Backbone as CSV, one residue per row, in Angstrom:
resi,resn,N_x,N_y,N_z,CA_x,CA_y,CA_z,C_x,C_y,C_z
1,MET,7.734,-51.159,-5.192,6.740,-50.490,-5.770,7.315,-49.645,-6.913
2,ASP,6.841,-49.687,-7.889,7.422,-48.525,-9.115,6.781,-47.043,-9.015
3,MET,8.065,-46.501,-9.297,7.719,-45.019,-9.022,6.827,-44.470,-10.485
4,LEU,5.714,-43.390,-9.884,4.959,-43.159,-10.804,5.526,-41.510,-11.242
5,HIS,5.127,-41.306,-12.691,5.500,-39.834,-13.040,4.595,-38.952,-12.673
6,LEU,5.205,-37.807,-12.030,4.339,-36.709,-11.643,4.198,-35.637,-12.751
7,GLU,3.061,-35.065,-13.022,2.766,-34.041,-14.081,2.324,-32.822,-13.269
8,HIS,3.236,-31.658,-13.118,2.986,-30.657,-12.647,2.237,-29.349,-13.460
9,PHE,2.231,-29.542,-14.806,1.808,-28.705,-15.821,0.752,-29.542,-16.859
10,ALA,-0.261,-30.122,-15.975,-1.062,-30.970,-17.162,-1.708,-30.238,-18.105
11,PHE,-2.101,-28.835,-17.772,-2.773,-28.025,-18.663,-1.822,-27.073,-19.292
12,GLY,-0.550,-27.452,-19.377,0.395,-26.741,-19.776,0.784,-25.183,-18.905
13,TRP,0.940,-24.047,-19.380,1.146,-23.015,-18.751,0.158,-22.304,-18.312
14,LEU,-1.244,-22.876,-18.728,-2.429,-22.244,-18.152,-2.748,-22.213,-16.595
15,THR,-2.632,-22.957,-15.909,-2.555,-23.026,-14.528,-1.446,-22.420,-13.635
16,PRO,-0.094,-22.358,-13.981,0.775,-21.691,-13.276,0.422,-20.117,-13.536
17,ALA,0.302,-19.908,-15.016,-0.093,-18.265,-15.423,-1.103,-17.791,-14.684
18,LEU,-2.381,-18.569,-14.415,-3.502,-18.049,-13.844,-3.157,-18.032,-12.287
19,ALA,-2.562,-19.077,-11.765,-2.364,-18.929,-10.220,-1.400,-17.639,-9.767
20,TYR,-0.390,-17.276,-10.911,0.201,-16.269,-10.592,-0.427,-15.035,-10.698
21,PHE,-1.321,-14.946,-11.636,-2.178,-13.651,-11.850,-2.918,-13.428,-10.568
22,LEU,-3.514,-14.303,-9.987,-4.361,-14.335,-8.860,-3.526,-13.924,-7.578
23,SER,-2.278,-14.476,-7.513,-1.354,-14.185,-6.418,-1.057,-12.851,-6.482
24,ALA,-0.781,-12.347,-7.727,-0.174,-11.001,-7.578,-1.543,-10.060,-7.415
25,THR,-2.555,-10.353,-7.687,-3.989,-9.559,-7.528,-3.918,-9.361,-6.394
26,GLY,-4.327,-10.445,-5.649,-4.555,-10.636,-4.103,-3.239,-9.971,-3.240
27,CYS,-2.217,-10.172,-3.569,-1.318,-9.388,-2.887,-1.287,-7.818,-3.194
28,ALA,-1.551,-7.252,-4.326,-1.632,-5.786,-4.758,-2.706,-5.435,-3.832
29,ILE,-3.763,-5.900,-3.954,-5.055,-5.513,-3.098,-4.700,-5.425,-1.573
30,GLY,-3.941,-6.645,-1.232,-3.588,-6.525,0.404,-2.777,-5.658,0.779
31,LEU,-1.805,-5.201,-0.155,-0.752,-4.091,0.339,-1.506,-2.869,0.381
32,GLN,-2.554,-2.523,-0.549,-3.402,-1.338,-0.586,-4.181,-1.483,1.104
33,CYS,-4.842,-2.501,1.094,-5.539,-2.562,2.323,-4.635,-2.230,3.737
34,THR,-3.361,-2.838,3.587,-2.327,-2.487,4.798,-1.962,-1.102,4.765
35,ARG,-1.885,-0.538,3.396,-1.673,0.859,3.806,-2.658,1.725,4.331
36,GLN,-4.037,1.171,4.028,-5.328,2.030,5.020,-5.473,1.693,6.341
37,ALA,-4.757,0.426,6.784,-4.655,-0.106,7.924,-3.607,0.983,9.053
38,ARG,-2.481,1.220,8.018,-1.257,2.007,8.859,-1.778,3.772,9.105
39,HIS,-2.433,3.948,7.983,-2.984,5.346,8.064,-4.181,5.773,7.970
40,GLY,-5.013,5.038,8.235,-6.648,5.372,8.049,-7.290,4.860,9.337
41,ARG,-8.730,5.002,9.544,-9.332,4.503,10.513,-9.911,2.910,10.329
42,ARG,-10.372,2.384,11.398,-10.970,1.009,11.236,-9.542,0.119,10.881
43,ARG,-8.497,0.247,11.761,-7.244,-0.741,11.249,-7.425,-2.091,11.245
44,LEU,-8.370,-2.570,12.196,-8.076,-4.112,12.229,-9.391,-4.505,11.185
45,LEU,-10.231,-3.569,10.815,-11.124,-3.983,9.413,-10.188,-4.242,8.214
46,TRP,-9.310,-3.371,8.087,-8.500,-3.319,6.799,-6.999,-4.241,7.064
47,LEU,-6.829,-4.685,8.231,-5.917,-5.863,8.232,-6.669,-7.110,8.005
48,VAL,-7.904,-7.369,8.493,-8.615,-8.502,8.345,-8.698,-8.683,6.796
49,LEU,-9.025,-7.604,6.137,-9.232,-7.706,4.550,-7.812,-7.676,3.776
50,ALA,-6.930,-7.176,4.379,-5.415,-7.350,3.942,-4.888,-9.017,4.134
51,ALA,-5.482,-9.337,5.219,-5.080,-10.901,5.262,-5.716,-11.756,4.471
52,ILE,-7.011,-11.485,4.281,-7.840,-12.348,3.352,-7.492,-12.140,1.943
53,THR,-6.740,-11.398,1.631,-6.579,-11.172,0.029,-5.247,-11.767,-0.094
54,ILE,-4.372,-11.247,0.769,-2.963,-12.025,0.734,-2.905,-13.336,1.007
55,GLY,-3.554,-13.688,2.223,-3.359,-15.441,2.896,-4.455,-16.057,1.874
56,GLY,-5.380,-15.579,1.312,-6.312,-16.214,0.862,-6.392,-16.171,-0.658
57,THR,-6.251,-15.363,-1.499,-5.717,-15.016,-2.707,-4.499,-15.135,-2.860
58,GLY,-3.954,-14.228,-2.559,-2.272,-14.280,-2.875,-1.517,-15.564,-2.542
59,ILE,-1.862,-16.270,-1.497,-1.027,-17.405,-1.255,-2.105,-18.763,-1.382
60,TRP,-3.053,-19.042,-0.889,-3.781,-20.138,-0.806,-4.405,-20.468,-2.038
61,VAL,-5.115,-19.507,-2.830,-5.639,-19.642,-4.088,-4.548,-19.860,-5.140
62,MET,-3.595,-19.580,-5.134,-2.292,-19.575,-5.738,-1.903,-20.935,-5.549
63,HIS,-1.742,-21.965,-4.447,-1.462,-23.008,-4.189,-2.652,-23.991,-5.146
64,PHE,-3.958,-23.717,-4.488,-4.815,-24.772,-5.200,-5.023,-24.647,-6.476
65,VAL,-5.040,-23.370,-7.267,-5.158,-23.128,-8.612,-3.823,-24.122,-9.239
66,ALA,-2.639,-23.820,-8.880,-1.497,-24.786,-9.409,-1.722,-25.903,-9.262
67,MET,-2.544,-26.485,-8.195,-2.478,-28.013,-7.846,-3.707,-28.646,-8.948
68,LEU,-4.402,-27.596,-9.534,-5.137,-28.271,-10.664,-4.459,-28.997,-11.915
69,GLY,-3.489,-28.247,-12.037,-2.429,-28.534,-12.943,-1.311,-29.736,-12.818
70,PHE,-1.716,-30.428,-11.428,-0.993,-31.597,-10.891,-1.659,-32.860,-10.986
71,SER,-0.923,-34.047,-11.700,-1.556,-35.156,-11.762,-0.464,-36.000,-11.535
72,ILE,-0.884,-37.452,-11.253,-0.026,-38.731,-11.206,-0.097,-39.560,-12.189
73,ASP,0.399,-40.073,-13.091,0.280,-41.083,-14.143,-0.021,-42.223,-13.501
74,GLY,-1.339,-43.007,-13.714,-1.667,-43.956,-13.388,-2.568,-44.074,-12.033
75,ALA,-2.714,-42.880,-11.454,-3.430,-42.509,-10.212,-4.338,-41.622,-10.154
76,GLN,-5.405,-41.782,-9.394,-6.562,-40.803,-9.451,-6.131,-39.821,-7.956
77,ILE,-6.777,-38.674,-8.098,-6.628,-37.728,-7.440,-7.979,-37.226,-6.661
78,ARG,-8.145,-36.776,-5.265,-9.334,-36.404,-4.790,-8.930,-35.381,-3.683
79,PHE,-9.984,-34.696,-3.228,-9.402,-33.634,-2.226,-10.460,-33.790,-0.920
80,ASP,-9.885,-34.081,0.118,-10.627,-33.838,1.544,-10.967,-32.431,1.588
81,VAL,-12.492,-31.980,1.516,-12.705,-30.652,1.720,-12.582,-29.988,3.233
82,PRO,-12.782,-30.605,4.234,-12.415,-29.837,5.348,-10.998,-29.742,5.417
83,LEU,-10.247,-30.503,5.201,-8.883,-30.299,5.434,-8.180,-29.268,4.395
84,THR,-9.118,-29.030,3.201,-8.569,-27.984,2.255,-9.200,-26.753,2.605
85,LEU,-10.299,-26.719,3.419,-10.590,-25.524,3.844,-9.605,-25.059,5.243
86,LEU,-9.327,-26.063,5.833,-8.445,-25.963,7.102,-7.080,-25.111,6.526
87,SER,-6.509,-25.844,5.374,-5.616,-24.974,4.932,-5.763,-23.705,4.542
88,ALA,-6.910,-23.299,4.012,-7.353,-21.698,3.806,-6.995,-21.054,5.011
89,GLY,-7.913,-21.672,5.901,-7.768,-20.829,7.346,-6.523,-20.635,7.913
90,THR,-5.654,-21.463,7.792,-4.173,-21.518,8.400,-3.875,-20.259,7.610
91,SER,-3.796,-20.091,6.272,-3.078,-19.187,5.510,-3.445,-17.691,6.104
92,ILE,-4.774,-17.710,6.090,-5.293,-16.270,6.344,-5.030,-15.804,7.719
93,GLY,-4.759,-16.990,8.917,-4.520,-16.681,10.260,-3.337,-16.195,10.307
94,VAL,-2.227,-16.894,9.650,-0.797,-16.826,9.957,-0.670,-15.513,9.457
95,VAL,-1.134,-15.064,8.012,-0.984,-13.583,7.642,-1.267,-12.465,8.356
96,ALA,-2.430,-12.771,8.919,-3.105,-11.755,9.916,-2.338,-11.337,11.137
97,ILE,-1.670,-12.512,11.528,-0.826,-12.202,12.842,0.421,-11.703,12.401
98,GLY,1.206,-12.021,11.083,2.431,-11.167,10.755,1.824,-9.649,10.467
99,LEU,0.719,-9.431,9.888,0.433,-8.187,9.568,0.230,-7.317,10.919
100,TYR,-0.214,-8.059,11.641,-0.796,-7.085,12.937,0.578,-7.012,13.622
101,LEU,1.515,-7.693,13.596,3.060,-7.288,14.197,3.764,-6.112,13.665
102,VAL,3.875,-6.439,12.207,4.445,-5.365,11.626,3.750,-3.726,11.443
103,THR,2.612,-3.948,11.526,1.872,-2.730,11.610,1.649,-2.077,12.705
104,THR,1.887,-2.440,14.132,1.598,-1.942,15.208,2.777,-1.113,15.249
105,PRO,2.010,0.237,15.664,2.978,1.387,16.103,4.059,1.196,16.589
106,GLY,5.537,1.620,16.234,6.565,1.403,16.902,7.097,0.135,16.641
107,SER,6.888,-0.769,15.638,7.323,-1.888,15.303,8.541,-1.912,14.285
108,GLY,9.354,-2.744,14.777,10.698,-2.364,14.002,11.240,-3.673,13.329
109,LEU,12.574,-3.897,13.224,13.162,-5.206,12.840,12.682,-6.461,13.534
110,PRO,12.959,-6.458,14.786,12.386,-7.606,15.699,11.042,-7.993,15.303
111,ALA,10.128,-7.246,15.107,8.684,-7.532,14.711,8.557,-8.349,13.406
112,LEU,9.489,-7.463,12.525,9.610,-8.134,11.108,10.028,-9.537,11.054
113,LEU,11.039,-9.799,11.856,11.622,-11.013,11.949,10.767,-11.898,12.572
114,THR,10.203,-11.741,13.642,9.212,-12.577,14.277,8.200,-12.832,13.360
115,GLY,7.616,-11.785,12.986,6.349,-11.991,12.110,6.602,-12.822,10.648
116,GLY,7.802,-12.621,10.253,8.224,-13.219,8.964,8.408,-14.820,9.285
117,ALA,9.055,-15.234,10.500,9.317,-16.753,10.899,7.778,-17.194,10.954
118,VAL,6.964,-16.599,11.894,5.697,-16.853,12.213,4.762,-17.295,11.198
119,THR,4.803,-16.285,10.048,4.116,-16.414,8.845,4.475,-17.543,8.075
120,GLY,5.931,-17.418,7.920,6.470,-18.305,6.901,6.307,-19.879,7.221
121,LEU,6.379,-20.210,8.233,6.090,-21.733,8.922,4.650,-22.012,8.887
122,GLY,3.958,-20.494,8.946,2.225,-21.056,8.922,1.922,-21.307,7.392
123,ILE,2.641,-20.305,6.616,2.587,-20.836,5.014,2.875,-22.135,4.615
124,SER,4.147,-22.791,5.244,4.576,-23.992,4.913,3.299,-24.989,5.485
125,ALA,2.972,-24.639,6.886,1.634,-25.498,7.374,0.844,-25.792,6.259
126,MET,0.429,-24.368,6.041,-0.853,-24.463,4.910,-0.456,-25.052,3.742
127,HIS,0.827,-25.346,3.335,0.956,-26.107,1.815,0.894,-27.604,2.302
128,TYR,1.363,-27.934,3.319,1.430,-29.471,3.475,0.063,-29.956,4.166
129,THR,-0.658,-28.877,4.691,-2.085,-29.446,5.069,-2.825,-29.543,3.625
130,GLY,-2.583,-28.649,2.871,-3.177,-29.009,1.568,-3.000,-30.118,0.790
131,MET,-1.607,-30.375,1.078,-0.981,-31.746,0.496,-1.698,-32.782,1.202
132,ALA,-1.726,-32.592,2.545,-2.373,-33.908,3.289,-3.877,-34.314,2.625
133,ALA,-4.512,-32.897,2.330,-5.955,-33.012,2.104,-6.199,-33.921,0.567
134,MET,-5.041,-34.103,0.002,-4.906,-34.637,-1.473,-4.940,-36.335,-0.999
135,ARG,-6.200,-36.757,-1.435,-6.301,-38.394,-1.528,-6.051,-39.054,-2.824
136,THR,-5.242,-39.955,-3.036,-5.094,-40.676,-4.131,-4.525,-41.948,-3.796
137,ASP,-4.634,-42.981,-4.910,-4.589,-44.398,-4.734,-3.064,-44.699,-4.754
138,ALA,-2.194,-43.688,-5.069,-0.787,-44.105,-4.955,0.024,-44.063,-3.683
139,HIS,1.179,-44.499,-3.353,1.813,-43.927,-2.125,2.608,-43.003,-2.298
140,ILE,2.739,-42.047,-1.152,3.460,-40.750,-1.393,4.381,-40.527,-0.478
141,GLU,5.469,-40.173,-0.623,6.858,-39.726,-0.062,7.482,-38.364,-0.363
142,TYR,8.090,-37.890,0.720,8.411,-36.739,0.624,10.211,-36.549,0.886
143,ASP,10.921,-35.832,0.168,12.241,-35.542,0.282,12.481,-34.676,1.277
144,PRO,12.962,-34.925,2.435,13.020,-34.108,3.507,13.893,-32.881,3.377
145,ALA,15.102,-33.126,2.281,15.715,-31.804,1.934,15.095,-30.845,1.229
146,ARG,14.302,-31.331,0.264,13.340,-30.282,-0.495,12.443,-29.691,0.814
147,ILE,11.902,-30.378,1.461,10.710,-29.644,2.484,11.542,-28.622,3.132
148,ALA,12.641,-28.885,3.760,13.445,-27.956,4.538,13.650,-26.863,3.735
149,LEU,14.219,-26.888,2.331,14.518,-25.915,1.376,13.225,-24.935,1.230
150,SER,11.723,-25.501,1.050,10.891,-24.937,0.887,10.274,-24.258,2.265
151,LEU,10.687,-24.651,3.498,10.502,-23.976,4.613,11.140,-22.661,4.550
152,VAL,12.266,-22.617,4.128,13.387,-21.574,4.034,12.667,-20.461,3.039
153,ILE,12.368,-20.929,1.998,11.849,-20.125,0.956,10.681,-19.332,1.287
154,ALA,9.827,-20.220,2.053,8.357,-19.705,2.754,8.586,-18.428,3.640
155,THR,9.630,-18.693,4.527,10.133,-17.737,5.389,10.577,-16.619,4.785
156,VAL,11.603,-16.444,4.009,11.859,-15.647,3.348,10.900,-14.733,2.484
157,ALA,9.897,-15.511,1.827,8.743,-14.840,1.118,7.588,-14.124,2.067
158,ALA,7.379,-14.862,3.020,6.925,-14.133,4.278,7.423,-12.959,4.662
159,THR,8.599,-12.931,5.020,9.369,-11.839,5.575,9.485,-10.559,4.534
160,VAL,9.630,-10.894,3.181,9.460,-9.956,2.014,8.270,-9.050,1.750
161,THR,7.137,-10.304,2.169,5.866,-9.796,2.095,5.529,-8.883,3.057
162,LEU,5.943,-9.239,4.507,5.793,-8.000,5.479,6.472,-6.805,5.403
163,TRP,7.560,-6.876,4.826,8.566,-5.786,4.803,7.902,-4.675,3.604
164,PHE,7.281,-5.529,2.557,6.636,-4.576,1.781,5.435,-3.989,2.289
165,SER,4.842,-4.713,3.211,3.504,-4.011,3.932,3.802,-2.925,4.952
166,MET,4.810,-2.976,5.181,5.448,-1.863,6.204,5.502,-0.536,5.650
167,ARG,5.611,-0.553,4.362,5.820,0.972,3.479,4.786,1.199,2.719
168,SER,4.795,2.516,2.740,3.486,3.300,1.946,4.234,3.119,0.086
169,TRP,3.097,2.933,-0.552,3.364,2.441,-2.014,2.552,3.291,-2.952
170,GLY,3.060,3.926,-3.996,1.829,4.278,-5.030,1.375,3.227,-5.730
171,ILE,0.616,3.264,-6.674,0.230,2.389,-7.774,1.174,1.604,-8.369
172,PRO,2.213,2.273,-9.066,3.073,1.314,-9.815,4.307,0.697,-8.970
173,SER,4.579,1.169,-7.501,5.365,0.484,-6.568,4.800,-0.704,-6.262
174,THR,3.378,-0.591,-5.957,2.466,-1.504,-5.210,2.247,-2.902,-6.585
175,LEU,2.230,-2.463,-7.558,2.207,-3.505,-8.597,3.503,-4.183,-8.771
176,GLY,4.617,-3.605,-8.666,5.943,-4.256,-8.735,6.120,-5.205,-7.434
177,ALA,5.799,-4.477,-6.391,5.686,-5.505,-5.058,5.061,-6.807,-5.222
178,ALA,3.817,-6.462,-5.682,2.931,-7.738,-5.863,3.399,-8.697,-6.734
179,LEU,4.181,-8.532,-7.749,4.518,-9.167,-8.628,5.863,-10.209,-8.108
180,ILE,6.555,-9.363,-7.241,7.563,-9.933,-6.623,7.078,-10.869,-5.375
181,MET,6.198,-10.710,-4.914,5.675,-11.541,-3.505,5.075,-12.517,-4.283
182,ALA,4.071,-12.499,-5.489,3.766,-13.868,-6.143,4.740,-14.578,-6.879
183,ALA,5.979,-14.129,-6.980,6.887,-15.026,-7.710,7.508,-15.767,-6.401
184,ALA,7.764,-15.168,-5.089,8.103,-15.775,-4.018,7.170,-17.157,-3.609
185,VAL,6.026,-16.791,-3.789,4.784,-17.623,-3.083,4.787,-18.762,-4.219
186,ALA,4.897,-18.419,-5.625,4.980,-19.737,-6.532,6.172,-20.500,-6.386
187,THR,7.257,-19.856,-6.414,8.757,-20.639,-5.744,8.470,-21.585,-4.827
188,MET,7.838,-21.063,-3.818,7.708,-21.848,-2.468,6.899,-23.134,-2.927
189,HIS,5.882,-22.795,-3.720,4.741,-23.895,-3.918,5.524,-24.949,-4.696
190,TYR,6.309,-24.534,-6.017,6.695,-25.514,-6.663,8.107,-26.115,-5.925
191,THR,8.852,-25.738,-5.031,9.503,-26.434,-4.450,9.031,-27.467,-3.571
192,GLY,8.299,-27.119,-2.914,7.346,-28.000,-1.948,6.854,-29.170,-2.871
193,MET,6.448,-28.731,-4.131,5.938,-30.007,-4.663,6.884,-30.872,-5.170
194,SER,8.179,-30.276,-5.497,9.242,-31.110,-6.203,9.893,-32.149,-5.119
195,ALA,9.254,-32.090,-3.755,9.706,-32.781,-2.734,8.854,-34.232,-2.938
196,MET,7.942,-34.088,-3.653,6.754,-35.492,-3.710,7.544,-36.497,-4.695
197,HIS,7.294,-37.665,-4.286,7.496,-38.800,-5.221,6.247,-39.727,-4.797
198,ALA,5.786,-40.415,-5.898,4.594,-41.434,-5.724,5.199,-42.710,-6.322
199,HIS,4.663,-43.674,-5.717,4.788,-44.977,-6.056,3.474,-45.847,-6.139
200,GLU,3.296,-46.698,-7.045,2.234,-47.413,-7.478,2.134,-48.549,-6.244
201,VAL,0.705,-48.730,-5.918,-0.097,-49.475,-4.966,-0.944,-50.418,-5.589
202,PRO,-0.588,-51.624,-5.992,-1.535,-52.444,-6.721,-2.728,-52.784,-6.182
203,ASP,-3.741,-52.795,-6.561,-5.071,-53.080,-6.139,-5.491,-52.240,-4.924
204,ALA,-4.968,-50.739,-5.093,-5.365,-49.846,-4.159,-6.545,-49.541,-4.169
205,ALA,-7.583,-49.106,-3.345,-8.969,-48.601,-3.235,-9.000,-47.244,-3.838
206,ALA,-10.133,-47.065,-4.648,-10.100,-45.595,-5.269,-10.265,-44.704,-4.331
207,PRO,-9.672,-43.726,-4.249,-9.736,-42.561,-3.058,-11.087,-41.678,-2.879
208,GLU,-11.600,-41.197,-1.978,-12.757,-40.996,-1.783,-12.329,-39.229,-1.545
209,GLY,-13.421,-38.600,-1.977,-13.162,-36.871,-1.713,-13.906,-36.253,-3.214
210,ALA,-13.466,-35.047,-3.220,-14.139,-34.143,-4.020,-13.254,-34.123,-5.271
211,GLU,-13.642,-34.164,-6.422,-13.050,-33.538,-7.578,-12.480,-32.146,-7.396
212,PRO,-11.314,-31.967,-8.279,-10.537,-30.595,-7.995,-11.581,-29.365,-8.559
213,LEU,-12.445,-30.094,-9.417,-13.070,-29.003,-10.409,-14.167,-28.527,-9.507
214,GLU,-14.651,-29.555,-8.489,-15.788,-29.420,-7.979,-15.693,-28.290,-6.749
215,ILE,-14.458,-28.108,-6.502,-14.080,-27.104,-5.373,-13.870,-25.832,-6.261
216,LEU,-13.074,-25.962,-7.585,-12.733,-24.806,-8.112,-13.979,-23.798,-8.485
217,GLY,-15.068,-24.405,-9.097,-16.273,-23.588,-9.382,-16.680,-22.583,-8.299
218,PRO,-17.087,-22.975,-6.902,-17.747,-22.163,-6.003,-16.576,-21.423,-5.409
219,LEU,-14.964,-21.634,-5.665,-13.867,-21.145,-5.116,-13.842,-19.623,-5.810
220,LEU,-13.905,-20.065,-7.448,-13.359,-18.743,-8.209,-14.785,-17.575,-8.147
221,GLY,-16.147,-18.390,-7.985,-17.034,-17.432,-7.641,-16.909,-16.638,-6.358
222,ALA,-16.526,-17.094,-5.311,-16.367,-16.526,-4.142,-15.396,-15.452,-4.144
223,ILE,-13.937,-16.064,-4.894,-13.000,-14.906,-4.992,-13.279,-13.820,-5.767
224,SER,-13.974,-14.065,-7.158,-14.497,-13.151,-7.908,-15.129,-11.845,-7.200
225,VAL,-16.433,-12.261,-6.513,-17.066,-11.418,-5.515,-16.162,-10.730,-4.554
226,VAL,-15.222,-11.468,-3.720,-14.635,-10.606,-2.656,-13.617,-9.799,-3.455
227,THR,-12.894,-10.095,-4.544,-12.061,-8.973,-5.308,-12.611,-7.843,-5.631
228,VAL,-13.950,-7.906,-6.417,-14.335,-6.872,-6.884,-14.931,-5.864,-5.502
229,VAL,-15.456,-6.459,-4.850,-15.942,-5.618,-3.530,-14.825,-4.960,-3.005
230,LEU,-13.371,-5.669,-2.858,-12.354,-4.952,-2.176,-11.755,-3.970,-3.027
231,LEU,-11.679,-4.295,-4.262,-11.391,-3.359,-5.080,-11.897,-1.992,-5.215
232,ILE,-13.327,-1.849,-5.271,-14.401,-0.896,-5.142,-14.044,0.035,-3.700
233,GLY,-13.764,-0.731,-2.602,-13.728,-0.344,-1.243,-12.171,0.428,-1.194
234,VAL,-11.178,-0.367,-1.634,-9.963,0.298,-1.701,-10.120,1.497,-2.531
235,SER,-10.599,1.524,-3.741,-10.446,2.781,-4.781,-11.409,3.731,-3.995
236,MET,-12.461,3.666,-3.381,-13.138,4.432,-2.677,-12.312,5.206,-1.622
237,ALA,-11.720,4.395,-0.818,-10.804,4.767,0.162,-9.561,5.727,-0.172
238,LEU,-8.931,5.302,-1.348,-7.892,6.166,-1.841,-8.124,7.439,-2.336
239,THR,-9.439,7.506,-2.796,-10.130,8.568,-3.554,-10.764,9.458,-2.554
240,ASN,-10.982,9.113,-1.175,-11.773,9.620,-0.629,-10.983,11.178,-0.078
241,PRO,-11.801,12.244,-0.245,-11.377,13.553,0.067,-11.082,13.925,1.426
242,HIS,-11.847,12.926,2.383,-11.598,13.309,3.653,-10.525,12.340,4.311
243,GLY,-9.947,11.600,3.632,-9.026,10.488,3.745,-7.744,11.053,4.397
244,PRO,-6.826,10.071,5.245,-5.585,10.568,5.845,-4.896,11.201,4.684
245,ASP,-4.594,10.933,3.728,-3.667,11.376,2.732,-3.885,12.686,2.101
246,ALA,-5.537,12.981,1.858,-5.738,14.057,1.504,-5.808,14.973,2.634
247,GLN,-6.121,15.035,3.693,-5.946,15.544,4.952,-4.440,16.021,5.136
248,ALA,-3.562,15.223,5.053,-2.130,15.348,4.996,-1.731,16.580,3.887
249,ALA,-2.542,16.515,2.541,-1.993,17.555,1.616,-2.780,18.765,1.837
250,THR,-3.895,18.995,2.447,-4.636,20.157,2.783,-4.275,20.764,3.899
251,ASN,-3.417,19.986,4.807,-3.298,20.684,5.818,-1.955,20.248,6.329
252,PRO,-1.001,20.811,5.721,0.443,20.560,5.768,0.959,20.945,7.191
253,PRO,1.960,20.413,7.578,2.697,20.613,8.814,3.102,22.233,9.078
254,PRO,2.924,22.720,10.381,3.400,23.911,10.244,4.851,24.192,10.135
255,PRO,5.121,25.605,9.497,6.664,25.676,9.384,7.543,25.512,10.466
256,GLU,8.559,25.235,10.560,9.629,24.940,11.504,10.271,26.204,11.718
257,ARG,10.138,26.703,13.141,10.376,27.696,13.796,11.715,27.814,14.082
258,ARG,12.586,28.832,13.491,14.081,28.901,13.846,14.301,29.580,15.217
259,PRO,15.092,29.245,15.906,15.556,30.118,17.176,16.007,31.363,16.785
260,ALA,15.400,32.482,17.569,15.900,33.833,17.359,17.183,33.872,17.703
261,ARG,17.982,34.924,17.074,19.423,35.113,17.427,19.786,36.273,18.169
């Protein structure tokens, strides 16, 4: 079978740039949600929102938008919708587990390493589930060494993400952390994509499934609504005069008493 050319940037730098921007935005909002989970009320609610923004927008959306720029010369590509949604649920679920572990009071290095391993392997499962959802009339093979490398990168990226989530950040630090997190996610994605090889299959039947743009429209609409709502919610929480940060500023701890001589 003849090897086919794979194009990862069919629309130039539009798709990777958009994917990176959405990933950084999701990670930034997720870090602020995690901050609220650590110091505010409704911890589980904030952790769920953080998992949706980091695991959904920051990781899965980045993967799917980047996939819009992927094509195989001489082959058609479609997507299995249930498997695609399963990959999204996997990403959100494993990020939720990791965030829960590292934000539990008293958690330390063991929780960080455990959460990083679980989340990293889950992100890899999300990526390759998403790849399994891709239907094409070409024959697809993967390089095991590149797959192993992508697993390592995913685990490191997940651990770095969870480490950032364990700390309190101001807006500039949060943006810097989000840019680093998005770069790690993108590196994992394109490393995993580089493991793929496609071969021509003569007289292959046309693949079944949805066109990429048929999924993109509803996806971007939902992302826009969720992002706006979360931005408003996080902004209100950060400026709440009765929030934990404001209470700490208005009610400083009592001065330390020195023992009498």
